[in-house]
PDB file of N, CA, C and O in Angstrom, chain B, residues numbered from 101:
ATOM      1  N   MET B 101    -131.883-154.862  32.233  1.00  0.00           N
ATOM      2  CA  MET B 101    -131.248-154.661  31.292  1.00  0.00           C
ATOM      3  C   MET B 101    -129.782-154.994  31.271  1.00  0.00           C
ATOM      4  O   MET B 101    -129.131-154.628  32.249  1.00  0.00           O
ATOM      5  N   GLU B 102    -129.129-155.671  30.248  1.00  0.00           N
ATOM      6  CA  GLU B 102    -127.931-156.214  30.286  1.00  0.00           C
ATOM      7  C   GLU B 102    -126.976-155.243  30.029  1.00  0.00           C
ATOM      8  O   GLU B 102    -127.197-154.399  29.161  1.00  0.00           O
ATOM      9  N   HIS B 103    -125.725-155.247  30.798  1.00  0.00           N
ATOM     10  CA  HIS B 103    -124.823-154.238  30.822  1.00  0.00           C
ATOM     11  C   HIS B 103    -123.459-154.852  30.249  1.00  0.00           C
ATOM     12  O   HIS B 103    -123.103-155.948  30.683  1.00  0.00           O
ATOM     13  N   LYS B 104    -122.808-154.301  29.448  1.00  0.00           N
ATOM     14  CA  LYS B 104    -121.595-154.789  28.780  1.00  0.00           C
ATOM     15  C   LYS B 104    -120.512-153.953  29.696  1.00  0.00           C
ATOM     16  O   LYS B 104    -120.711-152.843  30.188  1.00  0.00           O
ATOM     17  N   SER B 105    -119.503-154.627  29.791  1.00  0.00           N
ATOM     18  CA  SER B 105    -118.409-154.099  30.723  1.00  0.00           C
ATOM     19  C   SER B 105    -117.556-152.952  29.923  1.00  0.00           C
ATOM     20  O   SER B 105    -116.843-152.161  30.542  1.00  0.00           O
ATOM     21  N   GLN B 106    -117.681-152.926  28.537  1.00  0.00           N
ATOM     22  CA  GLN B 106    -116.804-152.153  27.717  1.00  0.00           C
ATOM     23  C   GLN B 106    -117.872-150.926  27.279  1.00  0.00           C
ATOM     24  O   GLN B 106    -119.030-151.053  26.879  1.00  0.00           O
ATOM     25  N   ASP B 107    -117.034-149.606  27.504  1.00  0.00           N
ATOM     26  CA  ASP B 107    -117.868-148.560  27.033  1.00  0.00           C
ATOM     27  C   ASP B 107    -118.133-148.426  25.479  1.00  0.00           C
ATOM     28  O   ASP B 107    -117.363-148.926  24.659  1.00  0.00           O
ATOM     29  N   TRP B 108    -119.217-147.754  25.138  1.00  0.00           N
ATOM     30  CA  TRP B 108    -119.140-147.634  23.647  1.00  0.00           C
ATOM     31  C   TRP B 108    -118.069-146.863  22.895  1.00  0.00           C
ATOM     32  O   TRP B 108    -117.590-145.845  23.394  1.00  0.00           O
ATOM     33  N   HIS B 109    -117.689-147.303  21.743  1.00  0.00           N
ATOM     34  CA  HIS B 109    -116.822-146.360  21.092  1.00  0.00           C
ATOM     35  C   HIS B 109    -117.412-145.211  20.625  1.00  0.00           C
ATOM     36  O   HIS B 109    -118.575-145.211  20.222  1.00  0.00           O
ATOM     37  N   ARG B 110    -116.569-144.023  20.647  1.00  0.00           N
ATOM     38  CA  ARG B 110    -117.049-142.594  20.203  1.00  0.00           C
ATOM     39  C   ARG B 110    -117.896-142.685  18.828  1.00  0.00           C
ATOM     40  O   ARG B 110    -118.989-142.165  18.603  1.00  0.00           O
ATOM     41  N   ALA B 111    -117.153-143.438  18.014  1.00  0.00           N
ATOM     42  CA  ALA B 111    -117.742-143.575  16.747  1.00  0.00           C
ATOM     43  C   ALA B 111    -119.242-144.165  16.775  1.00  0.00           C
ATOM     44  O   ALA B 111    -120.097-143.769  15.983  1.00  0.00           O
ATOM     45  N   ASP B 112    -119.448-144.989  17.598  1.00  0.00           N
ATOM     46  CA  ASP B 112    -120.836-145.833  17.838  1.00  0.00           C
ATOM     47  C   ASP B 112    -121.865-144.818  18.414  1.00  0.00           C
ATOM     48  O   ASP B 112    -123.041-144.799  18.050  1.00  0.00           O
ATOM     49  N   ILE B 113    -121.278-143.887  19.437  1.00  0.00           N
ATOM     50  CA  ILE B 113    -122.174-143.018  19.943  1.00  0.00           C
ATOM     51  C   ILE B 113    -122.574-142.025  18.834  1.00  0.00           C
ATOM     52  O   ILE B 113    -123.772-141.816  18.643  1.00  0.00           O
ATOM     53  N   LYS B 114    -121.590-141.371  18.055  1.00  0.00           N
ATOM     54  CA  LYS B 114    -121.894-140.353  17.009  1.00  0.00           C
ATOM     55  C   LYS B 114    -122.853-140.999  15.943  1.00  0.00           C
ATOM     56  O   LYS B 114    -123.842-140.348  15.605  1.00  0.00           O
ATOM     57  N   SER B 115    -122.648-142.114  15.446  1.00  0.00           N
ATOM     58  CA  SER B 115    -123.344-142.804  14.480  1.00  0.00           C
ATOM     59  C   SER B 115    -124.894-143.078  15.062  1.00  0.00           C
ATOM     60  O   SER B 115    -125.867-142.836  14.349  1.00  0.00           O
ATOM     61  N   ALA B 116    -125.026-143.576  16.348  1.00  0.00           N
ATOM     62  CA  ALA B 116    -126.294-143.779  16.959  1.00  0.00           C
ATOM     63  C   ALA B 116    -127.225-142.432  16.910  1.00  0.00           C
ATOM     64  O   ALA B 116    -128.430-142.429  16.659  1.00  0.00           O
ATOM     65  N   LEU B 117    -126.429-141.311  17.196  1.00  0.00           N
ATOM     66  CA  LEU B 117    -127.096-139.971  17.138  1.00  0.00           C
ATOM     67  C   LEU B 117    -127.429-139.726  15.859  1.00  0.00           C
ATOM     68  O   LEU B 117    -128.516-139.200  15.621  1.00  0.00           O
ATOM     69  N   GLU B 118    -126.589-140.051  14.879  1.00  0.00           N
ATOM     70  CA  GLU B 118    -126.643-139.546  13.424  1.00  0.00           C
ATOM     71  C   GLU B 118    -127.940-140.275  12.850  1.00  0.00           C
ATOM     72  O   GLU B 118    -128.809-139.702  12.193  1.00  0.00           O
ATOM     73  N   LYS B 119    -127.941-141.610  13.191  1.00  0.00           N
ATOM     74  CA  LYS B 119    -129.169-142.359  12.721  1.00  0.00           C
ATOM     75  C   LYS B 119    -130.632-141.677  13.247  1.00  0.00           C
ATOM     76  O   LYS B 119    -131.723-141.805  12.691  1.00  0.00           O
ATOM     77  N   ARG B 120    -130.383-141.053  14.260  1.00  0.00           N
ATOM     78  CA  ARG B 120    -131.724-140.451  14.799  1.00  0.00           C
ATOM     79  C   ARG B 120    -131.700-139.028  14.321  1.00  0.00           C
ATOM     80  O   ARG B 120    -132.446-138.210  14.859  1.00  0.00           O
ATOM     81  N   GLY B 121    -130.889-138.674  13.341  1.00  0.00           N
ATOM     82  CA  GLY B 121    -130.889-137.350  12.651  1.00  0.00           C
ATOM     83  C   GLY B 121    -130.460-136.175  13.475  1.00  0.00           C
ATOM     84  O   GLY B 121    -130.895-135.050  13.224  1.00  0.00           O
ATOM     85  N   ILE B 122    -129.533-136.428  14.552  1.00  0.00           N
ATOM     86  CA  ILE B 122    -128.995-135.438  15.488  1.00  0.00           C
ATOM     87  C   ILE B 122    -127.464-135.547  15.378  1.00  0.00           C
ATOM     88  O   ILE B 122    -126.949-136.651  15.203  1.00  0.00           O
ATOM     89  N   THR B 123    -126.726-134.430  15.477  1.00  0.00           N
ATOM     90  CA  THR B 123    -125.210-134.350  15.393  1.00  0.00           C
ATOM     91  C   THR B 123    -124.977-133.924  16.813  1.00  0.00           C
ATOM     92  O   THR B 123    -125.839-133.286  17.417  1.00  0.00           O
ATOM     93  N   LEU B 124    -123.790-134.273  17.382  1.00  0.00           N
ATOM     94  CA  LEU B 124    -123.337-133.975  18.569  1.00  0.00           C
ATOM     95  C   LEU B 124    -123.526-132.453  18.839  1.00  0.00           C
ATOM     96  O   LEU B 124    -124.004-132.010  19.883  1.00  0.00           O
ATOM     97  N   ARG B 125    -123.095-131.685  17.771  1.00  0.00           N
ATOM     98  CA  ARG B 125    -123.019-130.284  17.917  1.00  0.00           C
ATOM     99  C   ARG B 125    -124.563-129.662  17.958  1.00  0.00           C
ATOM    100  O   ARG B 125    -124.856-128.614  18.533  1.00  0.00           O
ATOM    101  N   GLU B 126    -125.358-130.394  17.337  1.00  0.00           N
ATOM    102  CA  GLU B 126    -126.742-129.834  17.385  1.00  0.00           C
ATOM    103  C   GLU B 126    -127.322-130.122  18.853  1.00  0.00           C
ATOM    104  O   GLU B 126    -128.019-129.312  19.464  1.00  0.00           O
ATOM    105  N   LEU B 127    -126.953-131.351  19.326  1.00  0.00           N
ATOM    106  CA  LEU B 127    -127.422-131.692  20.751  1.00  0.00           C
ATOM    107  C   LEU B 127    -126.760-130.878  21.683  1.00  0.00           C
ATOM    108  O   LEU B 127    -127.413-130.642  22.699  1.00  0.00           O
ATOM    109  N   SER B 128    -125.521-130.334  21.601  1.00  0.00           N
ATOM    110  CA  SER B 128    -124.851-129.393  22.550  1.00  0.00           C
ATOM    111  C   SER B 128    -125.853-128.044  22.472  1.00  0.00           C
ATOM    112  O   SER B 128    -126.559-127.615  23.385  1.00  0.00           O
ATOM    113  N   ARG B 129    -125.728-127.579  21.310  1.00  0.00           N
ATOM    114  CA  ARG B 129    -126.778-126.293  21.007  1.00  0.00           C
ATOM    115  C   ARG B 129    -128.026-126.366  21.809  1.00  0.00           C
ATOM    116  O   ARG B 129    -128.389-125.486  22.589  1.00  0.00           O
ATOM    117  N   SER B 130    -128.693-127.535  21.551  1.00  0.00           N
ATOM    118  CA  SER B 130    -130.038-127.718  22.006  1.00  0.00           C
ATOM    119  C   SER B 130    -130.027-127.861  23.594  1.00  0.00           C
ATOM    120  O   SER B 130    -131.083-127.709  24.210  1.00  0.00           O
ATOM    121  N   ALA B 131    -128.911-128.133  24.219  1.00  0.00           N
ATOM    122  CA  ALA B 131    -129.021-128.179  25.548  1.00  0.00           C
ATOM    123  C   ALA B 131    -128.275-126.854  26.305  1.00  0.00           C
ATOM    124  O   ALA B 131    -127.754-126.759  27.417  1.00  0.00           O
ATOM    125  N   GLY B 132    -128.423-126.054  25.405  1.00  0.00           N
ATOM    126  CA  GLY B 132    -127.860-124.696  25.928  1.00  0.00           C
ATOM    127  C   GLY B 132    -126.372-124.554  26.060  1.00  0.00           C
ATOM    128  O   GLY B 132    -125.931-123.562  26.639  1.00  0.00           O
ATOM    129  N   LEU B 133    -125.512-125.513  25.544  1.00  0.00           N
ATOM    130  CA  LEU B 133    -124.012-125.541  25.605  1.00  0.00           C
ATOM    131  C   LEU B 133    -123.532-125.101  24.300  1.00  0.00           C
ATOM    132  O   LEU B 133    -124.225-124.993  23.288  1.00  0.00           O
ATOM    133  N   SER B 134    -122.218-124.844  24.417  1.00  0.00           N
ATOM    134  CA  SER B 134    -121.353-124.366  23.281  1.00  0.00           C
ATOM    135  C   SER B 134    -121.431-125.556  22.203  1.00  0.00           C
ATOM    136  O   SER B 134    -121.657-126.689  22.628  1.00  0.00           O
ATOM    137  N   PRO B 135    -121.256-125.350  20.856  1.00  0.00           N
ATOM    138  CA  PRO B 135    -121.423-126.478  19.973  1.00  0.00           C
ATOM    139  C   PRO B 135    -120.560-127.626  20.187  1.00  0.00           C
ATOM    140  O   PRO B 135    -121.009-128.722  19.850  1.00  0.00           O
ATOM    141  N   ASP B 136    -119.378-127.559  20.698  1.00  0.00           N
ATOM    142  CA  ASP B 136    -118.268-128.527  20.630  1.00  0.00           C
ATOM    143  C   ASP B 136    -118.422-129.055  22.285  1.00  0.00           C
ATOM    144  O   ASP B 136    -117.688-129.982  22.629  1.00  0.00           O
ATOM    145  N   SER B 137    -119.180-128.585  23.090  1.00  0.00           N
ATOM    146  CA  SER B 137    -119.116-128.752  24.533  1.00  0.00           C
ATOM    147  C   SER B 137    -119.171-130.352  24.952  1.00  0.00           C
ATOM    148  O   SER B 137    -118.494-130.892  25.827  1.00  0.00           O
ATOM    149  N   LEU B 138    -120.247-131.019  24.013  1.00  0.00           N
ATOM    150  CA  LEU B 138    -120.389-132.482  24.655  1.00  0.00           C
ATOM    151  C   LEU B 138    -119.303-133.385  24.017  1.00  0.00           C
ATOM    152  O   LEU B 138    -119.180-134.559  24.366  1.00  0.00           O
ATOM    153  N   ARG B 139    -118.495-132.795  23.047  1.00  0.00           N
ATOM    154  CA  ARG B 139    -117.319-133.896  22.701  1.00  0.00           C
ATOM    155  C   ARG B 139    -116.364-133.993  23.921  1.00  0.00           C
ATOM    156  O   ARG B 139    -115.480-134.848  23.854  1.00  0.00           O
ATOM    157  N   ASN B 140    -116.439-133.231  25.006  1.00  0.00           N
ATOM    158  CA  ASN B 140    -115.522-133.475  26.209  1.00  0.00           C
ATOM    159  C   ASN B 140    -115.963-134.840  27.068  1.00  0.00           C
ATOM    160  O   ASN B 140    -115.209-135.270  27.941  1.00  0.00           O
ATOM    161  N   VAL B 141    -116.987-135.367  26.821  1.00  0.00           N
ATOM    162  CA  VAL B 141    -117.537-136.593  27.279  1.00  0.00           C
ATOM    163  C   VAL B 141    -116.778-137.637  26.861  1.00  0.00           C
ATOM    164  O   VAL B 141    -116.787-138.613  27.611  1.00  0.00           O
ATOM    165  N   PHE B 142    -116.062-137.713  25.779  1.00  0.00           N
ATOM    166  CA  PHE B 142    -115.256-138.794  25.199  1.00  0.00           C
ATOM    167  C   PHE B 142    -113.802-138.786  25.800  1.00  0.00           C
ATOM    168  O   PHE B 142    -113.033-139.682  25.452  1.00  0.00           O
ATOM    169  N   THR B 143    -113.380-137.804  26.700  1.00  0.00           N
ATOM    170  CA  THR B 143    -112.155-137.872  27.357  1.00  0.00           C
ATOM    171  C   THR B 143    -112.222-137.959  28.734  1.00  0.00           C
ATOM    172  O   THR B 143    -111.267-138.423  29.357  1.00  0.00           O
ATOM    173  N   ARG B 144    -113.392-137.510  29.389  1.00  0.00           N
ATOM    174  CA  ARG B 144    -113.471-137.393  30.738  1.00  0.00           C
ATOM    175  C   ARG B 144    -115.056-137.555  31.091  1.00  0.00           C
ATOM    176  O   ARG B 144    -115.990-137.271  30.341  1.00  0.00           O
ATOM    177  N   SER B 145    -115.119-137.996  32.199  1.00  0.00           N
ATOM    178  CA  SER B 145    -116.425-138.175  32.809  1.00  0.00           C
ATOM    179  C   SER B 145    -117.209-136.832  33.198  1.00  0.00           C
ATOM    180  O   SER B 145    -116.710-135.978  33.932  1.00  0.00           O
ATOM    181  N   TRP B 146    -118.437-136.734  32.654  1.00  0.00           N
ATOM    182  CA  TRP B 146    -119.242-135.482  32.870  1.00  0.00           C
ATOM    183  C   TRP B 146    -120.527-135.884  32.855  1.00  0.00           C
ATOM    184  O   TRP B 146    -121.077-135.951  31.757  1.00  0.00           O
ATOM    185  N   PRO B 147    -121.234-136.217  33.995  1.00  0.00           N
ATOM    186  CA  PRO B 147    -122.473-136.777  34.297  1.00  0.00           C
ATOM    187  C   PRO B 147    -123.497-135.968  33.412  1.00  0.00           C
ATOM    188  O   PRO B 147    -124.212-136.635  32.663  1.00  0.00           O
ATOM    189  N   ARG B 148    -123.627-134.707  33.422  1.00  0.00           N
ATOM    190  CA  ARG B 148    -124.683-133.897  32.642  1.00  0.00           C
ATOM    191  C   ARG B 148    -124.629-134.266  31.238  1.00  0.00           C
ATOM    192  O   ARG B 148    -125.658-134.470  30.594  1.00  0.00           O
ATOM    193  N   ALA B 149    -123.452-134.361  30.736  1.00  0.00           N
ATOM    194  CA  ALA B 149    -123.211-134.455  29.450  1.00  0.00           C
ATOM    195  C   ALA B 149    -123.698-136.024  28.986  1.00  0.00           C
ATOM    196  O   ALA B 149    -124.319-136.300  27.959  1.00  0.00           O
ATOM    197  N   GLU B 150    -123.310-136.816  29.869  1.00  0.00           N
ATOM    198  CA  GLU B 150    -123.528-138.329  29.739  1.00  0.00           C
ATOM    199  C   GLU B 150    -124.943-138.357  29.710  1.00  0.00           C
ATOM    200  O   GLU B 150    -125.431-139.024  28.797  1.00  0.00           O
ATOM    201  N   LEU B 151    -125.771-137.754  30.545  1.00  0.00           N
ATOM    202  CA  LEU B 151    -127.091-137.881  30.619  1.00  0.00           C
ATOM    203  C   LEU B 151    -127.887-137.466  29.243  1.00  0.00           C
ATOM    204  O   LEU B 151    -128.703-138.175  28.653  1.00  0.00           O
ATOM    205  N   ILE B 152    -127.454-136.142  28.873  1.00  0.00           N
ATOM    206  CA  ILE B 152    -127.935-135.595  27.731  1.00  0.00           C
ATOM    207  C   ILE B 152    -127.961-136.569  26.440  1.00  0.00           C
ATOM    208  O   ILE B 152    -128.917-136.835  25.712  1.00  0.00           O
ATOM    209  N   ILE B 153    -126.675-137.001  26.379  1.00  0.00           N
ATOM    210  CA  ILE B 153    -126.571-138.055  25.347  1.00  0.00           C
ATOM    211  C   ILE B 153    -127.289-139.354  25.204  1.00  0.00           C
ATOM    212  O   ILE B 153    -127.722-139.871  24.174  1.00  0.00           O
ATOM    213  N   ALA B 154    -127.335-139.819  26.542  1.00  0.00           N
ATOM    214  CA  ALA B 154    -128.176-141.129  26.649  1.00  0.00           C
ATOM    215  C   ALA B 154    -129.589-140.855  26.424  1.00  0.00           C
ATOM    216  O   ALA B 154    -130.241-141.691  25.798  1.00  0.00           O
ATOM    217  N   GLN B 155    -130.219-139.658  26.907  1.00  0.00           N
ATOM    218  CA  GLN B 155    -131.417-139.417  26.753  1.00  0.00           C
ATOM    219  C   GLN B 155    -131.823-139.258  25.324  1.00  0.00           C
ATOM    220  O   GLN B 155    -132.959-139.583  24.980  1.00  0.00           O
ATOM    221  N   ALA B 156    -130.923-138.758  24.439  1.00  0.00           N
ATOM    222  CA  ALA B 156    -131.089-138.531  23.116  1.00  0.00           C
ATOM    223  C   ALA B 156    -131.282-140.056  22.358  1.00  0.00           C
ATOM    224  O   ALA B 156    -132.004-140.294  21.390  1.00  0.00           O
ATOM    225  N   LEU B 157    -130.552-140.853  22.983  1.00  0.00           N
ATOM    226  CA  LEU B 157    -130.400-142.258  22.419  1.00  0.00           C
ATOM    227  C   LEU B 157    -131.306-143.296  23.176  1.00  0.00           C
ATOM    228  O   LEU B 157    -131.186-144.518  23.093  1.00  0.00           O
ATOM    229  N   GLU B 158    -132.225-142.618  23.925  1.00  0.00           N
ATOM    230  CA  GLU B 158    -133.372-143.317  24.758  1.00  0.00           C
ATOM    231  C   GLU B 158    -132.746-144.586  25.569  1.00  0.00           C
ATOM    232  O   GLU B 158    -133.242-145.713  25.578  1.00  0.00           O
ATOM    233  N   THR B 159    -131.608-144.200  26.221  1.00  0.00           N
ATOM    234  CA  THR B 159    -131.036-145.219  27.001  1.00  0.00           C
ATOM    235  C   THR B 159    -130.520-144.444  28.511  1.00  0.00           C
ATOM    236  O   THR B 159    -130.881-143.333  28.899  1.00  0.00           O
ATOM    237  N   THR B 160    -129.663-145.304  29.142  1.00  0.00           N
ATOM    238  CA  THR B 160    -129.033-144.502  30.288  1.00  0.00           C
ATOM    239  C   THR B 160    -127.638-144.425  30.142  1.00  0.00           C
ATOM    240  O   THR B 160    -127.103-145.184  29.334  1.00  0.00           O
ATOM    241  N   PRO B 161    -126.955-143.625  30.799  1.00  0.00           N
ATOM    242  CA  PRO B 161    -125.442-143.474  30.820  1.00  0.00           C
ATOM    243  C   PRO B 161    -124.831-144.566  31.123  1.00  0.00           C
ATOM    244  O   PRO B 161    -123.881-144.859  30.397  1.00  0.00           O
ATOM    245  N   ASP B 162    -125.134-145.387  32.134  1.00  0.00           N
ATOM    246  CA  ASP B 162    -124.604-146.651  32.457  1.00  0.00           C
ATOM    247  C   ASP B 162    -124.503-147.787  31.364  1.00  0.00           C
ATOM    248  O   ASP B 162    -123.715-148.733  31.369  1.00  0.00           O
ATOM    249  N   VAL B 163    -125.347-147.527  30.546  1.00  0.00           N
ATOM    250  CA  VAL B 163    -125.166-148.645  29.377  1.00  0.00           C
ATOM    251  C   VAL B 163    -124.203-148.068  28.137  1.00  0.00           C
ATOM    252  O   VAL B 163    -123.572-148.870  27.449  1.00  0.00           O
ATOM    253  N   ILE B 164    -124.133-146.728  27.910  1.00  0.00           N
ATOM    254  CA  ILE B 164    -123.008-146.306  27.216  1.00  0.00           C
ATOM    255  C   ILE B 164    -121.528-146.297  27.692  1.00  0.00           C
ATOM    256  O   ILE B 164    -120.533-146.525  27.003  1.00  0.00           O
ATOM    257  N   TRP B 165    -121.594-145.962  29.119  1.00  0.00           N
ATOM    258  CA  TRP B 165    -120.195-145.872  29.720  1.00  0.00           C
ATOM    259  C   TRP B 165    -120.267-146.647  31.072  1.00  0.00           C
ATOM    260  O   TRP B 165    -120.211-146.052  32.148  1.00  0.00           O
ATOM    261  N   PRO B 166    -120.388-147.946  30.974  1.00  0.00           N
ATOM    262  CA  PRO B 166    -120.437-148.891  32.158  1.00  0.00           C
ATOM    263  C   PRO B 166    -119.149-148.565  33.107  1.00  0.00           C
ATOM    264  O   PRO B 166    -119.225-148.566  34.335  1.00  0.00           O
ATOM    265  N   SER B 167    -118.054-148.310  32.437  1.00  0.00           N
ATOM    266  CA  SER B 167    -116.679-148.182  33.296  1.00  0.00           C
ATOM    267  C   SER B 167    -117.056-147.081  34.252  1.00  0.00           C
ATOM    268  O   SER B 167    -116.581-147.138  35.387  1.00  0.00           O
ATOM    269  N   ARG B 168    -117.849-146.094  33.930  1.00  0.00           N
ATOM    270  CA  ARG B 168    -118.095-144.876  34.646  1.00  0.00           C
ATOM    271  C   ARG B 168    -119.131-144.888  35.798  1.00  0.00           C
ATOM    272  O   ARG B 168    -119.242-144.029  36.672  1.00  0.00           O
ATOM    273  N   TYR B 169    -119.975-146.171  35.625  1.00  0.00           N
ATOM    274  CA  TYR B 169    -121.148-146.300  36.644  1.00  0.00           C
ATOM    275  C   TYR B 169    -121.049-147.588  37.361  1.00  0.00           C
ATOM    276  O   TYR B 169    -121.979-147.932  38.090  1.00  0.00           O
ATOM    277  N   LEU B 170    -120.094-148.266  37.230  1.00  0.00           N
ATOM    278  CA  LEU B 170    -119.837-149.542  38.039  1.00  0.00           C
ATOM    279  C   LEU B 170    -119.907-149.160  39.517  1.00  0.00           C
ATOM    280  O   LEU B 170    -119.467-148.113  39.991  1.00  0.00           O
ATOM    281  N   SER B 171    -120.526-150.161  40.196  1.00  0.00           N
ATOM    282  CA  SER B 171    -120.710-149.645  41.734  1.00  0.00           C
ATOM    283  C   SER B 171    -119.419-149.907  42.381  1.00  0.00           C
ATOM    284  O   SER B 171    -118.750-150.707  41.728  1.00  0.00           O
ATOM    285  N   LYS B 172    -118.823-149.467  43.513  1.00  0.00           N
ATOM    286  CA  LYS B 172    -117.585-149.365  44.122  1.00  0.00           C
ATOM    287  C   LYS B 172    -117.304-150.810  44.362  1.00  0.00           C
ATOM    288  O   LYS B 172    -116.173-151.221  44.103  1.00  0.00           O
ATOM    289  N   SER B 173    -118.241-151.657  44.844  1.00  0.00           N
ATOM    290  CA  SER B 173    -117.804-152.939  44.906  1.00  0.00           C
ATOM    291  C   SER B 173    -117.538-153.917  43.600  1.00  0.00           C
ATOM    292  O   SER B 173    -117.097-155.064  43.677  1.00  0.00           O
ATOM    293  N   GLU B 174    -117.893-153.233  42.399  1.00  0.00           N
ATOM    294  CA  GLU B 174    -117.376-153.826  41.281  1.00  0.00           C
ATOM    295  C   GLU B 174    -116.082-153.239  40.689  1.00  0.00           C
ATOM    296  O   GLU B 174    -115.465-153.833  39.805  1.00  0.00           O
ATOM    297  N   LYS B 175    -115.735-152.208  41.134  1.00  0.00           N
ATOM    298  CA  LYS B 175    -114.582-151.415  40.839  1.00  0.00           C
ATOM    299  C   LYS B 175    -113.367-151.916  41.642  1.00  0.00           C
ATOM    300  O   LYS B 175    -112.246-151.953  41.135  1.00  0.00           O
ATOM    301  N   GLN B 176    -113.623-152.314  42.948  1.00  0.00           N
ATOM    302  CA  GLN B 176    -112.620-152.681  43.828  1.00  0.00           C
ATOM    303  C   GLN B 176    -112.276-154.180  43.557  1.00  0.00           C
ATOM    304  O   GLN B 176    -113.150-155.015  43.321  1.00  0.00           O
ATOM    305  N   PRO B 177    -110.986-154.454  43.606  1.00  0.00           N
ATOM    306  CA  PRO B 177    -110.681-155.973  43.397  1.00  0.00           C
ATOM    307  C   PRO B 177    -111.007-156.580  44.881  1.00  0.00           C
ATOM    308  O   PRO B 177    -111.047-155.862  45.880  1.00  0.00           O
ATOM    309  N   PRO B 178    -111.205-157.810  44.900  1.00  0.00           N
ATOM    310  CA  PRO B 178    -111.299-158.372  46.071  1.00  0.00           C
ATOM    311  C   PRO B 178    -110.156-158.093  47.047  1.00  0.00           C
ATOM    312  O   PRO B 178    -109.042-157.851  46.583  1.00  0.00           O
ATOM    313  N   PRO B 179    -110.353-158.110  48.349  1.00  0.00           N
ATOM    314  CA  PRO B 179    -109.143-158.164  49.359  1.00  0.00           C
ATOM    315  C   PRO B 179    -108.444-159.305  49.191  1.00  0.00           C
ATOM    316  O   PRO B 179    -108.922-160.401  48.898  1.00  0.00           O
ATOM    317  N   GLN B 180    -107.147-159.008  49.406  1.00  0.00           N
ATOM    318  CA  GLN B 180    -106.195-160.231  49.246  1.00  0.00           C
ATOM    319  C   GLN B 180    -105.733-160.460  50.688  1.00  0.00           C
ATOM    320  O   GLN B 180    -105.616-159.523  51.478  1.00  0.00           O
ATOM    321  N   LYS B 181    -105.489-161.664  50.988  1.00  0.00           N
ATOM    322  CA  LYS B 181    -105.142-162.151  52.376  1.00  0.00           C
ATOM    323  C   LYS B 181    -103.644-161.764  52.424  1.00  0.00           C
ATOM    324  O   LYS B 181    -102.781-161.865  51.552  1.00  0.00           O
ATOM    325  N   ASN B 182    -103.572-161.232  53.857  1.00  0.00           N
ATOM    326  CA  ASN B 182    -102.233-160.877  54.185  1.00  0.00           C
ATOM    327  C   ASN B 182    -101.456-162.149  54.882  1.00  0.00           C
ATOM    328  O   ASN B 182    -101.787-162.510  56.011  1.00  0.00           O
ATOM    329  N   ASN B 183    -100.585-162.697  54.278  1.00  0.00           N
ATOM    330  CA  ASN B 183     -99.846-163.752  54.929  1.00  0.00           C
ATOM    331  C   ASN B 183     -98.680-163.614  55.947  1.00  0.00           C
ATOM    332  O   ASN B 183     -98.014-164.423  56.593  1.00  0.00           O
ATOM    333  N   HIS B 184     -98.702-162.232  55.825  1.00  0.00           N
ATOM    334  CA  HIS B 184     -97.498-161.878  56.998  1.00  0.00           C
ATOM    335  C   HIS B 184     -97.964-161.462  58.303  1.00  0.00           C
ATOM    336  O   HIS B 184     -98.945-160.746  58.505  1.00  0.00           O
ATOM    337  N   GLN B 185     -97.180-161.970  59.195  1.00  0.00           N
ATOM    338  CA  GLN B 185     -97.552-161.812  60.543  1.00  0.00           C
ATOM    339  C   GLN B 185     -96.726-161.104  61.313  1.00  0.00           C
ATOM    340  O   GLN B 185     -95.505-161.215  61.202  1.00  0.00           O
ATOM    341  N   LEU B 186     -97.350-160.234  62.250  1.00  0.00           N
ATOM    342  CA  LEU B 186     -96.130-159.407  62.991  1.00  0.00           C
ATOM    343  C   LEU B 186     -95.687-159.970  64.286  1.00  0.00           C
ATOM    344  O   LEU B 186     -94.782-159.427  64.919  1.00  0.00           O
TER     345      LEU B 186
END
């Protein structure tokens, strides 16, 4: 599966859910959470919420939020040579 490096916009996530006849509030309640709980996923990483939303969209969290799921080697810049000698 091809991964884009940019996270989905919150409007795209909400729209994709609505196209499936689901609102974020309904999804929150069906997961046993308070109605506005899943909204927190737009401002911070929350793996459980990311999984709930991804499953509703029949995908995986790393497709929706690639920046949160990049491997450590992809997140870290390559080491730079130190030209200074002691």
